[in-house]
KOLMIVO-537011 format. One line per field, with one value per residue: x, y, z negated of N, C-alpha, C, O in turn; residue number from 0. Coordinates in steps of 0.02 Angstrom, whole numbers, plus 50000, padded with zeros to 5 digits. Last residue first. Example, Ala and Ser with C-alpha at 12.3 -4.5 7.8 and 13.67 -1.06 7.14 Angstrom:
% residues 2
n.u: c(50642  50660)
n.v: c(49888  49716)
n.w: c(49646  49610)
ca.u: c(50684  50615)
ca.v: c(49947  49775)
ca.w: c(49643  49610)
c.u: c(50645  50660)
c.v: c(50002  49835)
c.w: c(49606  49610)
o.u: c(50670  50712)
o.v: c(50057  49834)
o.w: c(49598  49577)
nr: c(1  0)
//
This chain:
% residues 104
n.u: c(49409  49238  49136  49073  48897  48783  48708  48624  48703  48730  48602  48586  48686  48643  48515  48551  48625  48526  48434  48507  48637  48770  48880  49048  49186  49262  49213  49213  49105  49097  49036  48910  48871  48860  48753  48654  48647  48600  48474  48398  48285  48267  48327  48434  48397  48405  48542  48595  48552  48619  48750  48759  48745  48856  48963  48943  48964  49101  49161  49128  49194  49319  49346  49378  49255  49199  49285  49244  49114  49142  49198  49091  49008  49085  49209  49339  49446  49551  49494  49389  49459  49552  49494  49384  49306  49394  49425  49317  49214  49259  49258  49126  49056  49098  49043  48930  48942  49069  49054  48956  48916  48737  48614  48528)
n.v: c(49875  49906  49988  50152  50180  50225  50382  50484  50596  50600  50633  50758  50835  50830  50892  51020  51060  51056  51150  51267  51242  51217  51255  51266  51214  51244  51255  51310  51371  51480  51415  51391  51525  51568  51488  51546  51674  51643  51593  51645  51539  51359  51238  51221  51155  51023  51014  51032  50910  50816  50852  50822  50681  50649  50687  50596  50476  50491  50493  50362  50280  50382  50406  50366  50342  50470  50540  50479  50526  50660  50650  50602  50715  50819  50752  50709  50708  50789  50881  50935  50983  51076  51159  51045  50957  50905  50996  51082  50988  50930  51039  51082  50970  50977  51100  51197  51301  51348  51389  51491  51573  51589  51594  51554)
n.w: c(44340  44306  44424  44398  44366  44497  44527  44488  44491  44629  44677  44612  44670  44804  44794  44750  44864  44964  44917  44932  45056  45067  44932  44950  44860  44758  44587  44460  44408  44489  44600  44546  44526  44658  44700  44618  44669  44798  44769  44615  44517  44507  44532  44451  44336  44382  44408  44280  44222  44300  44269  44132  44142  44222  44137  44033  44104  44138  44012  43969  44064  44146  44323  44450  44511  44499  44585  44705  44711  44731  44860  44934  44926  44989  45105  45126  45037  45088  45177  45099  44981  44952  44857  44765  44690  44591  44490  44480  44455  44334  44244  44258  44212  44078  44032  44044  43954  43973  44106  44098  43948  43921  43984  44125)
ca.u: c(49452  49307  49151  49118  48969  48804  48760  48594  48673  48784  48635  48540  48686  48709  48522  48508  48657  48587  48414  48487  48570  48737  48823  48988  49134  49277  49206  49276  49120  49121  49105  48950  48879  48909  48819  48671  48668  48665  48525  48419  48334  48247  48263  48446  48403  48340  48494  48604  48530  48546  48726  48763  48698  48788  48953  48939  48899  49050  49167  49105  49121  49300  49320  49432  49304  49167  49284  49313  49124  49111  49237  49150  48986  49071  49148  49293  49389  49565  49552  49376  49404  49572  49505  49435  49275  49374  49471  49384  49212  49252  49318  49181  49049  49117  49116  48940  48877  49053  49103  48943  48966  48806  48638  48582)
ca.v: c(49832  49904  49926  50105  50187  50178  50332  50418  50577  50586  50571  50703  50824  50806  50823  50978  51055  51015  51080  51246  51262  51249  51217  51308  51194  51282  51224  51288  51305  51491  51440  51334  51480  51600  51479  51475  51664  51676  51547  51657  51591  51428  51251  51247  51228  51050  51003  51084  50974  50816  50857  50892  50720  50636  50719  50668  50490  50485  50552  50421  50279  50334  50426  50386  50288  50413  50554  50471  50454  50640  50677  50559  50650  50820  50789  50711  50663  50735  50841  50903  50935  51022  51186  51098  50999  50864  50943  51111  51032  50890  50998  51127  50992  50919  51088  51138  51267  51319  51337  51429  51562  51581  51653  51534)
ca.w: c(44382  44284  44389  44432  44349  44444  44543  44495  44427  44581  44699  44597  44597  44785  44818  44708  44798  44971  44922  44865  45035  45124  44957  44945  44907  44818  44653  44489  44381  44421  44604  44569  44470  44614  44731  44611  44599  44789  44796  44684  44529  44494  44565  44518  44333  44360  44463  44330  44194  44297  44338  44154  44100  44245  44202  44019  44075  44190  44056  43932  44059  44095  44257  44405  44508  44465  44514  44682  44704  44668  44805  44926  44900  44917  45087  45182  45026  45041  45197  45164  44979  44998  44924  44772  44743  44648  44506  44494  44513  44394  44252  44273  44282  44120  44032  44086  43959  43908  44090  44135  44000  43901  43949  44080)
c.u: c(49500  49347  49223  49126  49009  48877  48774  48645  48644  48756  48690  48571  48642  48711  48589  48515  48616  48622  48475  48471  48558  48666  48789  48930  49075  49230  49229  49273  49182  49139  49135  49024  48923  48922  48874  48740  48689  48691  48594  48473  48354  48303  48240  48382  48408  48342  48425  48556  48538  48520  48650  48738  48699  48736  48882  48927  48890  48981  49111  49107  49094  49224  49311  49409  49361  49216  49254  49319  49196  49115  49208  49194  49045  49047  49134  49229  49340  49508  49562  49433  49395  49519  49526  49445  49320  49341  49456  49434  49280  49252  49316  49245  49106  49110  49137  49014  48882  48986  49088  48991  48955  48851  48711  48611)
c.v: c(49793  49856  49928  50043  50137  50191  50287  50363  50507  50563  50552  50635  50764  50789  50793  50905  51010  51006  51034  51171  51239  51272  51253  51267  51239  51261  51272  51258  51274  51425  51452  51355  51421  51556  51510  51461  51592  51668  51578  51607  51597  51476  51323  51264  51259  51127  51031  51075  51030  50884  50858  50901  50793  50677  50710  50706  50563  50501  50550  50484  50340  50332  50367  50394  50302  50355  50496  50487  50440  50565  50656  50584  50604  50754  50782  50750  50659  50684  50780  50858  50899  50967  51133  51117  51059  50904  50903  51057  51060  50934  50959  51087  51037  50936  51029  51119  51201  51282  51307  51373  51494  51574  51649  51596)
c.w: c(44339  44327  44367  44390  44389  44428  44483  44512  44429  44514  44650  44618  44578  44711  44798  44729  44752  44904  44928  44865  44963  45108  45015  44973  44896  44874  44708  44558  44414  44387  44535  44575  44489  44553  44688  44641  44587  44718  44789  44705  44602  44511  44557  44555  44403  44360  44444  44388  44245  44273  44340  44225  44122  44207  44226  44084  44057  44163  44109  43975  44022  44093  44210  44333  44460  44458  44475  44607  44681  44657  44737  44869  44887  44888  45012  45168  45084  45036  45152  45185  45045  45001  44974  44845  44756  44705  44568  44514  44530  44457  44318  44286  44302  44194  44076  44088  43998  43909  44022  44116  44032  43961  43928  44048)
o.u: c(49540  49323  49266  49124  48983  48916  48776  48628  48639  48782  48696  48566  48659  48734  48591  48519  48644  48646  48475  48490  48595  48639  48781  48931  49053  49233  49216  49324  49201  49182  49193  49068  48967  48979  48929  48780  48736  48751  48642  48512  48330  48361  48199  48384  48390  48294  48391  48531  48493  48471  48621  48707  48646  48689  48850  48885  48836  48942  49079  49061  49042  49191  49299  49450  49389  49219  49281  49354  49207  49120  49245  49225  49048  49064  49168  49198  49303  49520  49579  49422  49393  49533  49518  49409  49297  49348  49500  49480  49300  49287  49366  49282  49132  49153  49190  49044  48844  48975  49095  48970  48944  48828  48744  48631)
o.v: c(49754  49803  49949  50045  50085  50210  50310  50304  50474  50516  50493  50586  50726  50736  50735  50860  50967  50952  50979  51134  51197  51316  51314  51247  51250  51288  51332  51238  51218  51422  51436  51317  51402  51551  51482  51425  51579  51655  51542  51583  51560  51457  51347  51300  51317  51159  51059  51125  51072  50911  50897  50952  50824  50703  50757  50752  50591  50536  50601  50525  50367  50378  50311  50390  50256  50322  50475  50452  50393  50543  50638  50544  50571  50737  50744  50777  50611  50624  50726  50802  50837  50911  51143  51093  51116  50885  50871  51071  51062  50919  50956  51101  51031  50918  51032  51121  51155  51237  51246  51315  51444  51569  51700  51643)
o.w: c(44366  44347  44406  44329  44410  44473  44426  44512  44377  44484  44631  44581  44534  44691  44777  44686  44719  44888  44899  44820  44937  45142  45012  45031  44839  44930  44705  44585  44397  44344  44524  44557  44451  44531  44681  44611  44550  44708  44775  44664  44645  44518  44597  44605  44413  44380  44487  44415  44253  44300  44378  44240  44130  44236  44249  44086  44066  44196  44123  43973  44041  44118  44230  44286  44431  44406  44424  44571  44643  44600  44692  44833  44835  44832  44977  45213  45090  45032  45176  45209  45046  45023  45034  44889  44758  44763  44596  44552  44588  44505  44354  44333  44358  44234  44108  44141  43985  43868  44013  44110  43997  44018  43919  44082)
nr: c(103  102  101  100  99  98  97  96  95  94  93  92  91  90  89  88  87  86  85  84  83  82  81  80  79  78  77  76  75  74  73  72  71  70  69  68  67  66  65  64  63  62  61  60  59  58  57  56  55  54  53  52  51  50  49  48  47  46  45  44  43  42  41  40  39  38  37  36  35  34  33  32  31  30  29  28  27  26  25  24  23  22  21  20  19  18  17  16  15  14  13  12  11  10  9  8  7  6  5  4  3  2  1  0)
//
């Protein structure tokens, strides 16, 4: 990635800083629940933008060093550190495949 991570992934940056924050474990229990909470809060357009960026980052995560990948996740505002490349790719893939919330 040659550009600034936030400008390349603006929706991920917004979601990561707002949901994968320092109180992640206490508030949501884990990253999957945090992303499900975002899905429940998001408009359909926000959710689709997030899914598109999550898919793109999951594909990019297969290359490069794991340390660089963790640094990118932090630059995007996350306080959650993925335990492995595979864990991050799996989280992004699960989120990208989640159905939007049903309107209430």
